[in-house]
N, CA, C, O and the ligand as a Tripos MOL2 file, in Angstrom:
@<TRIPOS>MOLECULE
protein
  281   279    71     0     0
PROTEIN
NO_CHARGES

@<TRIPOS>ATOM
      1 N           0.8700   -1.1910    0.0800 N.3       1 MET1
      2 CA          0.0970   -0.0250    0.0090 C.3       1 MET1
      3 C           0.9000    1.2070   -0.1080 C.2       1 MET1
      4 O           2.1140    1.0180   -0.1790 O.2       1 MET1
      5 N           0.6350    1.9900   -0.1300 N.am      2 GLY2
      6 CA          1.6600    3.0780   -0.0350 C.3       2 GLY2
      7 C           1.3020    4.4170   -0.1530 C.2       2 GLY2
      8 O           0.6320    4.8970   -1.0680 O.2       2 GLY2
      9 N           1.7670    5.0000    0.7960 N.am      3 VAL3
     10 CA          1.6700    6.5610    0.6170 C.3       3 VAL3
     11 C           3.0430    6.8360   -0.2010 C.2       3 VAL3
     12 O           4.1450    6.5290    0.2530 O.2       3 VAL3
     13 N           2.8780    7.3490   -1.2500 N.am      4 GLN4
     14 CA          4.1170    7.7420   -1.9460 C.3       4 GLN4
     15 C           4.7320    8.9660   -1.3450 C.2       4 GLN4
     16 O           4.0870    9.9430   -0.9660 O.2       4 GLN4
     17 N           5.9960    8.8370   -1.2900 N.am      5 VAL5
     18 CA          6.7000    9.9270   -0.6510 C.3       5 VAL5
     19 C           6.8260   11.1360   -1.7000 C.2       5 VAL5
     20 O           7.2030   10.9310   -2.8540 O.2       5 VAL5
     21 N           6.5430   12.1960   -1.3010 N.am      6 GLN6
     22 CA          6.6640   13.5350   -2.2010 C.3       6 GLN6
     23 C           7.7910   14.2340   -1.8480 C.2       6 GLN6
     24 O           8.2100   14.3260   -0.6940 O.2       6 GLN6
     25 N           8.3160   14.7540   -2.8700 N.am      7 TYR7
     26 CA          9.5840   15.5720   -2.6140 C.3       7 TYR7
     27 C           9.3440   16.9460   -2.9770 C.2       7 TYR7
     28 O           8.6260   17.2310   -3.9350 O.2       7 TYR7
     29 N           9.9770   17.9160   -2.1700 N.am      8 CYS8
     30 CA          9.6990   19.3580   -2.3570 C.3       8 CYS8
     31 C          10.2730   19.8560   -3.6990 C.2       8 CYS8
     32 O          11.4650   19.6850   -3.9540 O.2       8 CYS8
     33 N           9.4360   20.4700   -4.5580 N.am      9 PRO9
     34 CA         10.0490   21.0980   -5.8120 C.3       9 PRO9
     35 C          10.9320   22.1140   -5.6230 C.2       9 PRO9
     36 O          11.7090   22.4240   -6.5260 O.2       9 PRO9
     37 N          10.9210   22.7640   -4.4130 N.am     10 GLU10
     38 CA         11.8520   23.8340   -4.3400 C.3      10 GLU10
     39 C          13.2520   23.4010   -3.7300 C.2      10 GLU10
     40 O          14.2610   23.9570   -4.1640 O.2      10 GLU10
     41 N          13.3540   22.4650   -2.7740 N.am     11 CYS11
     42 CA         14.5960   22.1150   -2.2350 C.3      11 CYS11
     43 C          14.8550   20.6750   -2.4960 C.2      11 CYS11
     44 O          16.0300   20.3090   -2.5000 O.2      11 CYS11
     45 N          13.9360   19.8370   -2.7100 N.am     12 GLY12
     46 CA         14.3070   18.3690   -2.8110 C.3      12 GLY12
     47 C          14.0370   17.8220   -1.5510 C.2      12 GLY12
     48 O          14.2420   16.6090   -1.5100 O.2      12 GLY12
     49 N          13.6140   18.3660   -0.4360 N.am     13 GLY13
     50 CA         13.4060   17.7780    0.6990 C.3      13 GLY13
     51 C          12.2460   16.9060    0.8460 C.2      13 GLY13
     52 O          11.3030   17.0510    0.0690 O.2      13 GLY13
     53 N          12.2110   15.9750    1.8010 N.am     14 GLU14
     54 CA         10.9380   15.1730    1.8710 C.3      14 GLU14
     55 C           9.7900   16.0740    2.2710 C.2      14 GLU14
     56 O           9.9900   17.0680    2.9700 O.2      14 GLU14
     57 N           8.5770   15.7310    1.8280 N.am     15 LEU15
     58 CA          7.3820   16.5630    2.1300 C.3      15 LEU15
     59 C           6.5190   15.7380    3.0450 C.2      15 LEU15
     60 O           6.5620   14.5160    2.9030 O.2      15 LEU15
     61 N           5.7340   16.2660    3.9750 N.am     16 PHE16
     62 CA          4.9670   15.6640    5.0580 C.3      16 PHE16
     63 C           3.6280   16.1620    4.6930 C.2      16 PHE16
     64 O           3.4040   17.3330    4.3890 O.2      16 PHE16
     65 N           2.6700   15.1380    4.7400 N.am     17 TYR17
     66 CA          1.3360   15.5210    4.3410 C.3      17 TYR17
     67 C           0.6140   15.9040    5.6740 C.2      17 TYR17
     68 O           0.5220   15.0900    6.5920 O.2      17 TYR17
     69 N           0.0820   17.2260    5.7540 N.am     18 ASP18
     70 CA         -0.7140   17.6210    6.8760 C.3      18 ASP18
     71 C          -2.1870   17.2990    6.4500 C.2      18 ASP18
     72 O          -2.7970   18.0860    5.7260 O.2      18 ASP18
     73 N          -2.7160   16.2190    6.8700 N.am     19 ALA19
     74 CA         -4.0080   15.8850    6.6620 C.3      19 ALA19
     75 C          -5.0330   16.6590    6.9770 C.2      19 ALA19
     76 O          -5.8470   16.8620    6.0760 O.2      19 ALA19
     77 N          -5.2610   17.2690    8.2660 N.am     20 PRO20
     78 CA         -6.2620   18.1400    8.5860 C.3      20 PRO20
     79 C          -6.3270   19.3890    7.6350 C.2      20 PRO20
     80 O          -7.3580   19.9120    7.2130 O.2      20 PRO20
     81 N          -5.0350   19.7680    7.3780 N.am     21 ALA21
     82 CA         -5.0210   21.0650    6.6160 C.3      21 ALA21
     83 C          -4.9940   20.7240    5.0020 C.2      21 ALA21
     84 O          -5.0190   21.6390    4.1790 O.2      21 ALA21
     85 N          -4.9450   19.4430    4.6420 N.am     22 ARG22
     86 CA         -4.6700   19.0290    3.3650 C.3      22 ARG22
     87 C          -3.6030   19.7550    2.5570 C.2      22 ARG22
     88 O          -3.6920   20.0770    1.3730 O.2      22 ARG22
     89 N          -2.5360   19.9710    3.4200 N.am     23 ARG23
     90 CA         -1.4460   20.6560    2.6270 C.3      23 ARG23
     91 C          -0.0710   19.8340    2.8050 C.2      23 ARG23
     92 O           0.0530   18.9810    3.6830 O.2      23 ARG23
     93 N           0.7410   20.0990    2.0800 N.am     24 TYR24
     94 CA          2.1700   19.3250    2.1270 C.3      24 TYR24
     95 C           3.0700   20.4840    2.8000 C.2      24 TYR24
     96 O           3.0370   21.6750    2.4930 O.2      24 TYR24
     97 N           3.8610   19.8940    3.7580 N.am     25 ALA25
     98 CA          4.7830   20.9480    4.3480 C.3      25 ALA25
     99 C           6.1510   20.1950    4.2610 C.2      25 ALA25
    100 O           6.3310   18.9940    4.4610 O.2      25 ALA25
    101 N           7.1080   21.1690    3.9120 N.am     26 CYS26
    102 CA          8.5470   20.7280    3.7570 C.3      26 CYS26
    103 C           9.2080   21.2170    4.9470 C.2      26 CYS26
    104 O           9.0980   22.4140    5.2130 O.2      26 CYS26
    105 N           9.9540   20.3700    5.7840 N.am     27 LYS27
    106 CA         10.6000   20.7360    6.7760 C.3      27 LYS27
    107 C          11.9440   21.3690    6.7310 C.2      27 LYS27
    108 O          12.5210   21.9180    7.6700 O.2      27 LYS27
    109 N          12.4500   21.1850    5.2500 N.am     28 SER28
    110 CA         13.7400   21.7580    4.9780 C.3      28 SER28
    111 C          13.6570   23.3560    4.6760 C.2      28 SER28
    112 O          14.4460   24.1750    5.1470 O.2      28 SER28
    113 N          12.6240   23.6460    3.8540 N.am     29 CYS29
    114 CA         12.6510   24.9850    3.5410 C.3      29 CYS29
    115 C          11.4440   25.6160    3.9370 C.2      29 CYS29
    116 O          11.4060   26.8260    3.7110 O.2      29 CYS29
    117 N          10.4130   25.0860    4.4900 N.am     30 GLY30
    118 CA          9.2420   25.6590    5.0120 C.3      30 GLY30
    119 C           8.1490   25.9630    3.9610 C.2      30 GLY30
    120 O           7.2410   26.7760    4.1350 O.2      30 GLY30
    121 N           8.3430   25.2080    2.8340 N.am     31 LEU31
    122 CA          7.2800   25.2940    1.7510 C.3      31 LEU31
    123 C           5.9390   24.6030    2.4260 C.2      31 LEU31
    124 O           5.9990   23.5550    3.0680 O.2      31 LEU31
    125 N           4.7910   25.2970    2.2030 N.am     32 TYR32
    126 CA          3.5920   24.8170    2.6370 C.3      32 TYR32
    127 C           2.4190   25.0190    1.7420 C.2      32 TYR32
    128 O           1.8270   26.0980    1.7180 O.2      32 TYR32
    129 N           2.0600   23.9660    0.9780 N.am     33 VAL33
    130 CA          1.3360   24.1170   -0.1250 C.3      33 VAL33
    131 C           0.1800   23.0750   -0.2820 C.2      33 VAL33
    132 O           0.2340   21.9970    0.3110 O.2      33 VAL33
    133 N          -0.8730   23.4180   -1.0970 N.am     34 THR34
    134 CA         -1.8540   22.4430   -1.2730 C.3      34 THR34
    135 C          -1.3790   21.6030   -2.4130 C.2      34 THR34
    136 O          -0.3740   21.9050   -3.0570 O.2      34 THR34
    137 N          -2.2280   20.3700   -2.7020 N.am     35 ARG35
    138 CA         -1.8600   19.5720   -3.7400 C.3      35 ARG35
    139 C          -1.6710   20.2590   -5.2080 C.2      35 ARG35
    140 O          -0.7510   20.0570   -6.0010 O.2      35 ARG35
    141 N          -2.7040   21.0560   -5.3420 N.am     36 GLU36
    142 CA         -2.8660   21.8410   -6.3450 C.3      36 GLU36
    143 C          -1.6570   22.8260   -6.6480 C.2      36 GLU36
    144 O          -1.2360   23.0520   -7.7830 O.2      36 GLU36
    145 N          -1.2110   23.3210   -5.6050 N.am     37 GLN37
    146 CA         -0.0650   24.2520   -5.7610 C.3      37 GLN37
    147 C           1.2780   23.3880   -5.9120 C.2      37 GLN37
    148 O           2.2770   23.8300   -6.4790 O.2      37 GLN37
    149 N           1.2030   22.2490   -5.4050 N.am     38 LEU38
    150 CA          2.5430   21.3540   -5.5730 C.3      38 LEU38
    151 C           2.4600   21.0210   -7.0220 C.2      38 LEU38
    152 O           3.5240   21.1110   -7.6340 O.2      38 LEU38
    153 N           1.5000   20.6860   -7.6320 N.am     39 THR39
    154 CA          1.4120   20.4190   -9.0370 C.3      39 THR39
    155 C           1.8940   21.8340   -9.8440 C.2      39 THR39
    156 O           2.8190   21.7940  -10.6560 O.2      39 THR39
    157 N           1.2820   22.8880   -9.5820 N.am     40 ASP40
    158 CA          1.7940   24.0060  -10.2490 C.3      40 ASP40
    159 C           3.2030   24.2640  -10.1850 C.2      40 ASP40
    160 O           3.8180   24.7140  -11.1520 O.2      40 ASP40
    161 N           3.8620   23.9370   -8.8290 N.am     41 LEU41
    162 CA          5.3210   24.0930   -8.6980 C.3      41 LEU41
    163 C           5.9860   23.0740   -9.6280 C.2      41 LEU41
    164 O           7.0420   23.3380  -10.2030 O.2      41 LEU41
    165 N           5.3940   21.9850   -9.7570 N.am     42 ARG42
    166 CA          6.1730   20.9740  -10.5320 C.3      42 ARG42
    167 C           6.1400   21.2450  -11.9350 C.2      42 ARG42
    168 O           6.9940   20.7820  -12.6910 O.2      42 ARG42
    169 N           5.0670   22.0740  -12.3760 N.am     43 GLN43
    170 CA          4.9400   22.3730  -13.8650 C.3      43 GLN43
    171 C           5.8360   23.6190  -14.0340 C.2      43 GLN43
    172 O           6.0590   24.0320  -15.1720 O.2      43 GLN43
    173 N           6.2970   24.1630  -13.0860 N.am     44 GLY44
    174 CA          7.2110   25.3270  -13.2480 C.3      44 GLY44
    175 C           6.5020   26.6890  -12.9380 C.2      44 GLY44
    176 O           7.1230   27.7360  -13.1190 O.2      44 GLY44
    177 N           5.2710   26.6960  -12.4940 N.am     45 ILE45
    178 CA          4.5480   27.8410  -12.0460 C.3      45 ILE45
    179 C           4.9130   28.1000  -10.7210 C.2      45 ILE45
    180 O           4.6200   27.3650   -9.7780 O.2      45 ILE45
    181 N           5.6810   29.3500  -10.6260 N.am     46 LYS46
    182 CA          6.1350   29.7670   -9.3160 C.3      46 LYS46
    183 C           5.1500   30.5370   -8.6090 C.2      46 LYS46
    184 O           5.0440   31.7510   -8.7830 O.2      46 LYS46
    185 N           4.4130   29.8740   -7.8060 N.am     47 ILE47
    186 CA          3.3440   30.4440   -6.9790 C.3      47 ILE47
    187 C           3.8910   31.6110   -5.9110 C.2      47 ILE47
    188 O           3.3580   32.7080   -5.7390 O.2      47 ILE47
    189 N           4.9190   31.1740   -5.3290 N.am     48 ASP48
    190 CA          5.5210   31.9830   -4.4540 C.3      48 ASP48
    191 C           6.0870   33.2630   -4.9230 C.2      48 ASP48
    192 O           5.9860   34.3050   -4.2770 O.2      48 ASP48
    193 N           6.7010   33.1590   -6.0940 N.am     49 GLU49
    194 CA          7.1840   34.3760   -6.7470 C.3      49 GLU49
    195 C           6.0840   35.3250   -7.2400 C.2      49 GLU49
    196 O           6.2630   36.5410   -7.3190 O.2      49 GLU49
    197 N           4.9300   34.7090   -7.5700 N.am     50 ASP50
    198 CA          3.7750   35.4750   -8.0310 C.3      50 ASP50
    199 C           3.2970   36.3240   -6.8480 C.2      50 ASP50
    200 O           2.9250   37.4900   -6.9760 O.2      50 ASP50
    201 N           3.3310   35.6590   -5.6910 N.am     51 GLU51
    202 CA          2.8490   36.3900   -4.3790 C.3      51 GLU51
    203 C           3.7160   37.4710   -4.0110 C.2      51 GLU51
    204 O           3.2560   38.5430   -3.6200 O.2      51 GLU51
    205 N           5.1760   37.2080   -4.1330 N.am     52 ARG52
    206 CA          6.0670   38.1140   -3.7170 C.3      52 ARG52
    207 C           5.9190   39.3530   -4.6840 C.2      52 ARG52
    208 O           5.9430   40.4890   -4.2120 O.2      52 ARG52
    209 N           5.7620   39.1310   -6.0680 N.am     53 ARG53
    210 CA          5.6370   40.0960   -7.0270 C.3      53 ARG53
    211 C           4.3900   41.0350   -6.5820 C.2      53 ARG53
    212 O           4.4620   42.2610   -6.4950 O.2      53 ARG53
    213 N           3.3540   40.3370   -6.3410 N.am     54 LYS54
    214 CA          2.0600   41.0610   -5.9020 C.3      54 LYS54
    215 C           2.3460   42.0750   -4.7950 C.2      54 LYS54
    216 O           2.0100   43.2600   -4.8070 O.2      54 LYS54
    217 N           3.0580   41.3910   -3.7810 N.am     55 ARG55
    218 CA          3.2830   42.0760   -2.6280 C.3      55 ARG55
    219 C           3.9890   43.3760   -2.8220 C.2      55 ARG55
    220 O           3.6510   44.4500   -2.3240 O.2      55 ARG55
    221 N           5.1680   43.1200   -3.7250 N.am     56 ARG56
    222 CA          5.9920   44.1330   -3.8770 C.3      56 ARG56
    223 C           5.2950   45.3180   -4.6370 C.2      56 ARG56
    224 O           5.5870   46.4910   -4.4050 O.2      56 ARG56
    225 N           4.3880   44.9500   -5.5260 N.am     57 ARG57
    226 CA          3.6800   45.9150   -6.1710 C.3      57 ARG57
    227 C           2.8440   46.8640   -5.3130 C.2      57 ARG57
    228 O           2.8030   48.0870   -5.4480 O.2      57 ARG57
    229 N           2.2260   46.1830   -4.4730 N.am     58 GLN58
    230 CA          1.4220   46.8160   -3.3680 C.3      58 GLN58
    231 C           2.1070   47.8540   -2.6880 C.2      58 GLN58
    232 O           1.6550   48.9870   -2.5220 O.2      58 GLN58
    233 N           3.3780   47.3770   -2.2380 N.am     59 HIS59
    234 CA          4.2250   48.1190   -1.4290 C.3      59 HIS59
    235 C           4.5950   49.3790   -2.1630 C.2      59 HIS59
    236 O           4.5170   50.4940   -1.6460 O.2      59 HIS59
    237 N           4.9940   49.1540   -3.3750 N.am     60 GLY60
    238 CA          5.3510   50.2860   -4.3020 C.3      60 GLY60
    239 C           4.3720   51.3280   -4.4910 C.2      60 GLY60
    240 O           4.7060   52.5130   -4.5020 O.2      60 GLY60
    241 N           3.0340   50.8980   -4.6580 N.am     61 GLU61
    242 CA          1.9020   51.7660   -4.5910 C.3      61 GLU61
    243 C           1.8850   52.5900   -3.3870 C.2      61 GLU61
    244 O           1.8050   53.8180   -3.3790 O.2      61 GLU61
    245 N           1.9590   51.8920   -2.4590 N.am     62 TYR62
    246 CA          1.9560   52.5300   -1.0310 C.3      62 TYR62
    247 C           2.9670   53.5690   -0.8550 C.2      62 TYR62
    248 O           2.6830   54.6400   -0.3180 O.2      62 TYR62
    249 N           4.1420   53.2930   -1.2880 N.am     63 LEU63
    250 CA          5.4330   54.1340   -1.1860 C.3      63 LEU63
    251 C           5.0150   55.2820   -2.1160 C.2      63 LEU63
    252 O           5.2160   56.4070   -1.6580 O.2      63 LEU63
    253 N           4.5240   55.2100   -3.2140 N.am     64 GLU64
    254 CA          4.2480   56.3240   -4.1060 C.3      64 GLU64
    255 C           3.1600   57.1860   -3.4850 C.2      64 GLU64
    256 O           3.2700   58.4060   -3.6000 O.2      64 GLU64
    257 N           2.1340   56.6760   -2.8480 N.am     65 TRP65
    258 CA          1.2740   57.4670   -2.0770 C.3      65 TRP65
    259 C           1.7150   58.2720   -0.9580 C.2      65 TRP65
    260 O           1.3580   59.4260   -0.7220 O.2      65 TRP65
    261 N           2.5480   57.5430   -0.2680 N.am     66 TRP66
    262 CA          3.1820   58.2470    0.9450 C.3      66 TRP66
    263 C           4.1200   59.3910    0.5120 C.2      66 TRP66
    264 O           4.1450   60.4510    1.1380 O.2      66 TRP66
    265 N           4.8290   59.1770   -0.4840 N.am     67 LEU67
    266 CA          5.8200   60.2310   -1.0170 C.3      67 LEU67
    267 C           5.1160   61.2990   -1.5470 C.2      67 LEU67
    268 O           5.5850   62.4290   -1.4120 O.2      67 LEU67
    269 N           3.9560   61.1110   -2.1900 N.am     68 SER68
    270 CA          3.0870   62.3170   -2.7050 C.3      68 SER68
    271 C           2.4390   63.0280   -1.7140 C.2      68 SER68
    272 O           1.9150   64.1210   -1.9320 O.2      68 SER68
    273 N           2.4420   62.4490   -0.5830 N.am     69 LYS69
    274 CA          1.7400   63.1990    0.6780 C.3      69 LYS69
    275 C           2.7980   64.2230    1.2210 C.2      69 LYS69
    276 O           2.4150   65.1350    1.9530 O.2      69 LYS69
    277 N           4.0970   64.0970    0.8860 N.am     70 LYS70
    278 CA          5.1530   64.8360    1.5940 C.3      70 LYS70
    279 C           5.0830   66.1400    0.8810 C.2      70 LYS70
    280 O           5.8390   67.0580    1.1970 O.2      70 LYS70
    281 ZN         11.5400   22.3730    0.5040 Zn       71 ZN71
@<TRIPOS>BOND
     1     1     2 1
     2     2     3 1
     3     3     4 2
     4     3     5 am
     5     5     6 1
     6     6     7 1
     7     7     8 2
     8     7     9 am
     9     9    10 1
    10    10    11 1
    11    11    12 2
    12    11    13 am
    13    13    14 1
    14    14    15 1
    15    15    16 2
    16    15    17 am
    17    17    18 1
    18    18    19 1
    19    19    20 2
    20    19    21 am
    21    21    22 1
    22    22    23 1
    23    23    24 2
    24    23    25 am
    25    25    26 1
    26    26    27 1
    27    27    28 2
    28    27    29 am
    29    29    30 1
    30    30    31 1
    31    31    32 2
    32    31    33 am
    33    33    34 1
    34    34    35 1
    35    35    36 2
    36    35    37 am
    37    37    38 1
    38    38    39 1
    39    39    40 2
    40    39    41 am
    41    41    42 1
    42    42    43 1
    43    43    44 2
    44    43    45 am
    45    45    46 1
    46    46    47 1
    47    47    48 2
    48    47    49 am
    49    49    50 1
    50    50    51 1
    51    51    52 2
    52    51    53 am
    53    53    54 1
    54    54    55 1
    55    55    56 2
    56    55    57 am
    57    57    58 1
    58    58    59 1
    59    59    60 2
    60    59    61 am
    61    61    62 1
    62    62    63 1
    63    63    64 2
    64    63    65 am
    65    65    66 1
    66    66    67 1
    67    67    68 2
    68    67    69 am
    69    69    70 1
    70    70    71 1
    71    71    72 2
    72    71    73 am
    73    73    74 1
    74    74    75 1
    75    75    76 2
    76    75    77 am
    77    77    78 1
    78    78    79 1
    79    79    80 2
    80    79    81 am
    81    81    82 1
    82    82    83 1
    83    83    84 2
    84    83    85 am
    85    85    86 1
    86    86    87 1
    87    87    88 2
    88    87    89 am
    89    89    90 1
    90    90    91 1
    91    91    92 2
    92    91    93 am
    93    93    94 1
    94    94    95 1
    95    95    96 2
    96    95    97 am
    97    97    98 1
    98    98    99 1
    99    99   100 2
   100    99   101 am
   101   101   102 1
   102   102   103 1
   103   103   104 2
   104   103   105 am
   105   105   106 1
   106   106   107 1
   107   107   108 2
   108   107   109 am
   109   109   110 1
   110   110   111 1
   111   111   112 2
   112   111   113 am
   113   113   114 1
   114   114   115 1
   115   115   116 2
   116   115   117 am
   117   117   118 1
   118   118   119 1
   119   119   120 2
   120   119   121 am
   121   121   122 1
   122   122   123 1
   123   123   124 2
   124   123   125 am
   125   125   126 1
   126   126   127 1
   127   127   128 2
   128   127   129 am
   129   129   130 1
   130   130   131 1
   131   131   132 2
   132   131   133 am
   133   133   134 1
   134   134   135 1
   135   135   136 2
   136   135   137 am
   137   137   138 1
   138   138   139 1
   139   139   140 2
   140   139   141 am
   141   141   142 1
   142   142   143 1
   143   143   144 2
   144   143   145 am
   145   145   146 1
   146   146   147 1
   147   147   148 2
   148   147   149 am
   149   149   150 1
   150   150   151 1
   151   151   152 2
   152   151   153 am
   153   153   154 1
   154   154   155 1
   155   155   156 2
   156   155   157 am
   157   157   158 1
   158   158   159 1
   159   159   160 2
   160   159   161 am
   161   161   162 1
   162   162   163 1
   163   163   164 2
   164   163   165 am
   165   165   166 1
   166   166   167 1
   167   167   168 2
   168   167   169 am
   169   169   170 1
   170   170   171 1
   171   171   172 2
   172   171   173 am
   173   173   174 1
   174   174   175 1
   175   175   176 2
   176   175   177 am
   177   177   178 1
   178   178   179 1
   179   179   180 2
   180   179   181 am
   181   181   182 1
   182   182   183 1
   183   183   184 2
   184   183   185 am
   185   185   186 1
   186   186   187 1
   187   187   188 2
   188   187   189 am
   189   189   190 1
   190   190   191 1
   191   191   192 2
   192   191   193 am
   193   193   194 1
   194   194   195 1
   195   195   196 2
   196   195   197 am
   197   197   198 1
   198   198   199 1
   199   199   200 2
   200   199   201 am
   201   201   202 1
   202   202   203 1
   203   203   204 2
   204   203   205 am
   205   205   206 1
   206   206   207 1
   207   207   208 2
   208   207   209 am
   209   209   210 1
   210   210   211 1
   211   211   212 2
   212   211   213 am
   213   213   214 1
   214   214   215 1
   215   215   216 2
   216   215   217 am
   217   217   218 1
   218   218   219 1
   219   219   220 2
   220   219   221 am
   221   221   222 1
   222   222   223 1
   223   223   224 2
   224   223   225 am
   225   225   226 1
   226   226   227 1
   227   227   228 2
   228   227   229 am
   229   229   230 1
   230   230   231 1
   231   231   232 2
   232   231   233 am
   233   233   234 1
   234   234   235 1
   235   235   236 2
   236   235   237 am
   237   237   238 1
   238   238   239 1
   239   239   240 2
   240   239   241 am
   241   241   242 1
   242   242   243 1
   243   243   244 2
   244   243   245 am
   245   245   246 1
   246   246   247 1
   247   247   248 2
   248   247   249 am
   249   249   250 1
   250   250   251 1
   251   251   252 2
   252   251   253 am
   253   253   254 1
   254   254   255 1
   255   255   256 2
   256   255   257 am
   257   257   258 1
   258   258   259 1
   259   259   260 2
   260   259   261 am
   261   261   262 1
   262   262   263 1
   263   263   264 2
   264   263   265 am
   265   265   266 1
   266   266   267 1
   267   267   268 2
   268   267   269 am
   269   269   270 1
   270   270   271 1
   271   271   272 2
   272   271   273 am
   273   273   274 1
   274   274   275 1
   275   275   276 2
   276   275   277 am
   277   277   278 1
   278   278   279 1
   279   279   280 2
@<TRIPOS>SUBSTRUCTURE
     1 MET1         2 RESIDUE 1 A MET
     2 GLY2         6 RESIDUE 1 A GLY
     3 VAL3        10 RESIDUE 1 A VAL
     4 GLN4        14 RESIDUE 1 A GLN
     5 VAL5        18 RESIDUE 1 A VAL
     6 GLN6        22 RESIDUE 1 A GLN
     7 TYR7        26 RESIDUE 1 A TYR
     8 CYS8        30 RESIDUE 1 A CYS
     9 PRO9        34 RESIDUE 1 A PRO
    10 GLU10       38 RESIDUE 1 A GLU
    11 CYS11       42 RESIDUE 1 A CYS
    12 GLY12       46 RESIDUE 1 A GLY
    13 GLY13       50 RESIDUE 1 A GLY
    14 GLU14       54 RESIDUE 1 A GLU
    15 LEU15       58 RESIDUE 1 A LEU
    16 PHE16       62 RESIDUE 1 A PHE
    17 TYR17       66 RESIDUE 1 A TYR
    18 ASP18       70 RESIDUE 1 A ASP
    19 ALA19       74 RESIDUE 1 A ALA
    20 PRO20       78 RESIDUE 1 A PRO
    21 ALA21       82 RESIDUE 1 A ALA
    22 ARG22       86 RESIDUE 1 A ARG
    23 ARG23       90 RESIDUE 1 A ARG
    24 TYR24       94 RESIDUE 1 A TYR
    25 ALA25       98 RESIDUE 1 A ALA
    26 CYS26      102 RESIDUE 1 A CYS
    27 LYS27      106 RESIDUE 1 A LYS
    28 SER28      110 RESIDUE 1 A SER
    29 CYS29      114 RESIDUE 1 A CYS
    30 GLY30      118 RESIDUE 1 A GLY
    31 LEU31      122 RESIDUE 1 A LEU
    32 TYR32      126 RESIDUE 1 A TYR
    33 VAL33      130 RESIDUE 1 A VAL
    34 THR34      134 RESIDUE 1 A THR
    35 ARG35      138 RESIDUE 1 A ARG
    36 GLU36      142 RESIDUE 1 A GLU
    37 GLN37      146 RESIDUE 1 A GLN
    38 LEU38      150 RESIDUE 1 A LEU
    39 THR39      154 RESIDUE 1 A THR
    40 ASP40      158 RESIDUE 1 A ASP
    41 LEU41      162 RESIDUE 1 A LEU
    42 ARG42      166 RESIDUE 1 A ARG
    43 GLN43      170 RESIDUE 1 A GLN
    44 GLY44      174 RESIDUE 1 A GLY
    45 ILE45      178 RESIDUE 1 A ILE
    46 LYS46      182 RESIDUE 1 A LYS
    47 ILE47      186 RESIDUE 1 A ILE
    48 ASP48      190 RESIDUE 1 A ASP
    49 GLU49      194 RESIDUE 1 A GLU
    50 ASP50      198 RESIDUE 1 A ASP
    51 GLU51      202 RESIDUE 1 A GLU
    52 ARG52      206 RESIDUE 1 A ARG
    53 ARG53      210 RESIDUE 1 A ARG
    54 LYS54      214 RESIDUE 1 A LYS
    55 ARG55      218 RESIDUE 1 A ARG
    56 ARG56      222 RESIDUE 1 A ARG
    57 ARG57      226 RESIDUE 1 A ARG
    58 GLN58      230 RESIDUE 1 A GLN
    59 HIS59      234 RESIDUE 1 A HIS
    60 GLY60      238 RESIDUE 1 A GLY
    61 GLU61      242 RESIDUE 1 A GLU
    62 TYR62      246 RESIDUE 1 A TYR
    63 LEU63      250 RESIDUE 1 A LEU
    64 GLU64      254 RESIDUE 1 A GLU
    65 TRP65      258 RESIDUE 1 A TRP
    66 TRP66      262 RESIDUE 1 A TRP
    67 LEU67      266 RESIDUE 1 A LEU
    68 SER68      270 RESIDUE 1 A SER
    69 LYS69      274 RESIDUE 1 A LYS
    70 LYS70      278 RESIDUE 1 A LYS
    71 ZN71       281 GROUP 0 **** ****
């Protein structure tokens, strides 16, 4: 029977399945993703980078607003 061992697409570490949360967790790099996100990562879709990009853009807009106030 087998629970197939999954490996982290980011660092190659072993992934642990967090059943209640339905997420995979990597103890090596802290990746914490759903099965869908894991599939995306394997296909080269960088979810984390997208998130980071979004956050940076928001921060940039905030900075612009803040600077225009001065
Ligand atoms: Zn990892």
